[in-house]
C-alpha positions in Angstrom: -25.5 15.2 14.4 -25.4 12.8 12.2 -21.3 12.7 11.3 -20.9 13.7 15.1 -23.1 9.8 16.0 -21.1 8.2 12.8 -17.5 9.7 14.5 -18.7 8.1 18.0 -19.5 5.0 16.5 -16.3 4.1 14.7 -13.9 5.3 17.6 -15.9 3.0 19.6 -15.1 0.1 17.4 -12.7 -2.1 19.0 -11.4 -2.6 15.4 -8.2 -0.3 13.8 -10.4 2.1 11.4 -9.5 4.7 9.3 -10.3 7.4 6.7 -8.0 8.0 3.6 -8.6 11.3 1.6 -8.7 11.7 -2.1 -4.9 12.9 -1.7 -4.0 9.9 0.5 -4.1 11.5 3.6 -5.6 10.0 6.6 -8.1 12.2 7.3 -9.8 10.2 10.4 -8.5 7.7 12.6 -9.9 5.6 15.5 -8.3 5.2 18.7 -7.8 1.4 18.0 -5.5 2.4 15.1 -3.8 5.1 16.8 -3.4 2.5 19.5 -2.1 -0.5 17.3 0.3 1.4 15.9 1.8 3.3 18.5 0.7 6.4 18.3 -1.1 8.7 21.4 -4.3 8.9 19.5 -5.8 9.3 16.1 -4.8 13.2 16.1 -1.3 11.8 15.8 -2.1 10.4 12.8 -4.3 13.1 11.2 -3.2 14.7 8.1 0.1 12.3 7.8 0.3 10.6 4.1 -1.6 7.6 4.7 0.7 4.8 2.4 4.6 6.7 3.9 3.4 6.0 7.6 2.8 2.9 7.8 3.2 0.8 4.6 6.2 2.1 2.6 8.5 -0.9 3.5 7.9 -4.5 2.6 8.6 -7.2 5.0 12.3 -8.0 3.8 13.0 -4.1 3.7 13.0 -3.2 0.5 10.6 0.1 -0.7 7.3 -0.4 -1.2 6.3 2.4 -3.6 3.0 3.8 -3.1 2.0 3.0 -7.4 1.9 -0.9 -5.9 0.1 -0.5 -2.9 -3.1 -2.5 -2.8 -4.4 -0.7 -0.1 -4.9 2.4 -1.9 -6.4 1.0 -4.9 -10.0 1.3 -4.0 -9.8 4.9 -5.0 -8.7 4.6 -8.3 -11.3 1.4 -9.2 -14.2 2.1 -7.1 -14.3 -1.8 -5.7 -13.2 -3.3 -2.4 -10.5 -5.2 -1.7 -10.2 -7.0 1.2 -7.1 -9.5 1.7 -4.6 -10.2 4.3 -1.2 -9.9 2.4 0.3 -6.6 3.6 2.2 -5.5 6.9 2.0 -2.3 8.7 4.9 -0.4 10.1 4.4 0.8 13.7 5.2 3.8 14.9 8.7 2.5 16.7 9.5 1.1 12.9 8.4 -2.6 13.8 6.4 -4.2 11.2 3.5 -6.7 11.6 1.2 -8.7 9.4 -2.4 -7.5 8.9 -5.8 -8.9 7.8 -7.6 -5.8 6.0 -10.2 -4.1 4.1 -10.4 -1.3 1.7 -13.4 0.2 0.6 -13.8 3.2 -1.6 -16.6 6.2 -0.1 -17.1 9.2 -1.9 -16.2 12.7 -0.4 -16.6 16.0 -1.1 -13.1 16.5 -2.9 -13.0 13.0 -4.6 -12.9 9.4 -3.7 -11.0 8.1 -0.6 -11.1 4.9 1.5 -12.3 3.9 4.8 -9.5 1.1 5.9 -9.7 -1.3 8.2 -7.1 -3.8 9.5 -6.2 -6.1 12.6 -3.2 -7.5 13.9 -2.8 -11.5 12.6 0.9 -12.0 13.9 -0.8 -14.9 16.3 -2.2 -16.2 13.1 1.2 -16.4 11.7 2.6 -18.2 14.5 -0.2 -20.5 14.3 0.8 -20.9 10.8 4.8 -22.0 11.6 3.4 -24.9 14.1 1.4 -25.7 11.1 4.4 -26.1 9.3 6.4 -27.9 11.6 3.3 -30.4 11.7 2.8 -30.6 8.2 6.3 -31.8 7.2 6.4 -34.4 10.1 3.3 -35.6 7.9 4.9 -35.7 5.1 7.5 -37.7 6.9 10.3 -34.9 6.1 13.0 -36.0 8.5 13.3 -32.5 10.7 16.6 -33.8 12.1 18.6 -34.5 9.1 19.5 -33.6 5.9 19.5 -34.5 2.3 22.5 -36.7 1.1 23.4 -34.5 -0.9 24.5 -31.9 1.9 26.2 -34.5 4.0 26.1 -34.5 8.0 27.5 -33.0 11.1 28.2 -29.6 9.3 26.8 -25.8 10.3 24.3 -26.7 7.0 22.7 -28.7 9.6 21.4 -26.0 11.8 20.8 -23.3 9.4 18.2 -25.6 7.3 16.2 -26.8 10.0 16.4 -23.1 11.2 14.7 -22.4 7.9 12.6 -25.3 7.7 10.9 -24.2 11.2 10.4 -20.5 10.1 9.5 -20.9 6.8 6.1 -19.3 7.2 8.5 -16.0 8.2 8.1 -13.5 5.7 11.1 -11.9 6.8 13.7 -14.8 7.0 16.2 -13.5 5.4 20.1 -14.0 5.2 20.2 -11.3 7.8 18.1 -12.7 10.2 20.0 -16.5 10.1 23.4 -14.6 10.4 21.9 -12.6 14.1 20.5 -16.1 15.1 24.1 -17.6 14.8 25.7 -14.6 15.5 27.9 -14.9 12.5 28.1 -12.1 9.5 26.0 -12.7 6.5 28.8 -13.5 4.3 29.7 -16.8 6.7 26.2 -17.8 5.9 26.5 -17.6 2.0 29.8 -19.0 1.9 28.2 -22.5 4.1 25.7 -22.7 1.6 27.8 -21.9 -1.1 29.7 -25.1 -0.4 26.5 -26.8 -0.9 26.0 -25.5 -4.3 23.4 -22.9 -3.3 22.8 -20.1 -1.5 20.3 -19.0 1.4 18.0 -17.4 -0.2 17.5 -19.7 -2.9 17.0 -22.6 -0.1 14.6 -20.0 1.4 13.0 -19.6 -1.4 12.6 -23.3 -2.4 11.4 -24.5 0.9 8.4 -21.9 1.4 7.8 -23.2 -2.6 7.5 -26.7 -1.5 5.8 -26.1 1.5 3.3 -23.8 -0.8 2.9 -26.9 -3.0 1.6 -29.2 0.0 -0.9 -26.4 0.7 -1.7 -26.3 -2.7 -2.5 -30.2 -2.7 -4.4 -29.7 0.7 -6.6 -27.5 -1.0 -5.7 -24.0 0.4 -6.6 -20.8 -2.0 -3.9 -19.2 -4.2 -3.6 -16.1 -1.7 -3.8 -18.1 1.5 -1.1 -20.6 0.4 1.5 -17.9 -0.5 0.7 -16.0 2.4 1.2 -19.5 5.0 4.4 -19.9 3.1 5.8 -16.9 4.0 5.6 -15.0 0.8 5.1 -11.5 1.4 2.3 -11.1 -1.3 0.3 -13.2 -3.6 2.1 -11.9 -7.0 5.6 -12.3 -5.4 4.5 -15.8 -4.9 2.7 -16.9 -8.1 5.9 -15.5 -9.9 8.3 -17.3 -7.8 6.3 -20.4 -8.3 6.0 -20.3 -12.0 10.0 -19.9 -12.6 10.2 -22.9 -10.3 7.6 -24.8 -11.7 6.8 -24.0 -14.9 3.5 -23.2 -14.3 1.5 -20.7 -11.9 0.0 -21.7 -8.9 -3.5 -21.9 -9.5 -3.2 -23.9 -12.2 -1.6 -26.1 -10.5 -3.9 -26.3 -8.2 -6.7 -26.7 -10.7 -5.0 -29.7 -12.2 -4.8 -31.4 -9.0 -9.0 -30.5 -7.9 -9.3 -32.4 -11.0 -6.4 -35.2 -11.0 -6.5 -35.4 -6.7 -4.0 -34.5 -4.5 -2.6 -38.1 -4.8 -1.7 -37.6 -8.3 1.7 -36.7 -9.7 1.5 -34.0 -11.5 4.5 -32.9 -13.4 6.5 -30.0 -13.0 9.3 -27.8 -14.6 
């Protein structure tokens, strides 16, 4: 009776919830989870491998191995995890960003995971608008390019497009090509004329925006997400490669010296 009552309670929750067993298979999914992912009901998800069903691809299209999946980590560590740095895949193959919590639970056959999540697409839109305001507050002229890029060229429109959407982790040369109805090769050649590449320019804009967010006192994990990085690890590695210091060390330095101070970066 208690088990039946617990299942009724989980089914009634508006937040998507499911249970992953010790083999990584979906043992239970409530209606909210099924509907969020485009399935008819929770029974359509039962017995499917959780990671391979909703989490096998990163936002940039690259494969996401199960052994690197933080959602499955509590099964091994026994510790709960909460974050906002992952994207799930719907039944129609579209992706959406999630806030999620994974809690270990002892099952008859081993340790499983109770996973709950929510769609935070509207937060991403809010972050994009905040990004545009933040650039304006920093007195960055979004209607022209730095002198080294020149003016009145296709690069103007491309870089403005990037800066307006830098918080979107799916932004890529392919996205630019589709938006401007040209080939990826054309996008690459346009940036090559300025001595850079579209991927490098996107990464640099994300890192520049991340520095502003860190100066505002945001945590590293939140900064990475809001700056358009797929996960905190990717952000931290890119920041260190670019500036020679980790984002956490940079933030700590700013906390000691104040956001208005000058922190020497590599």
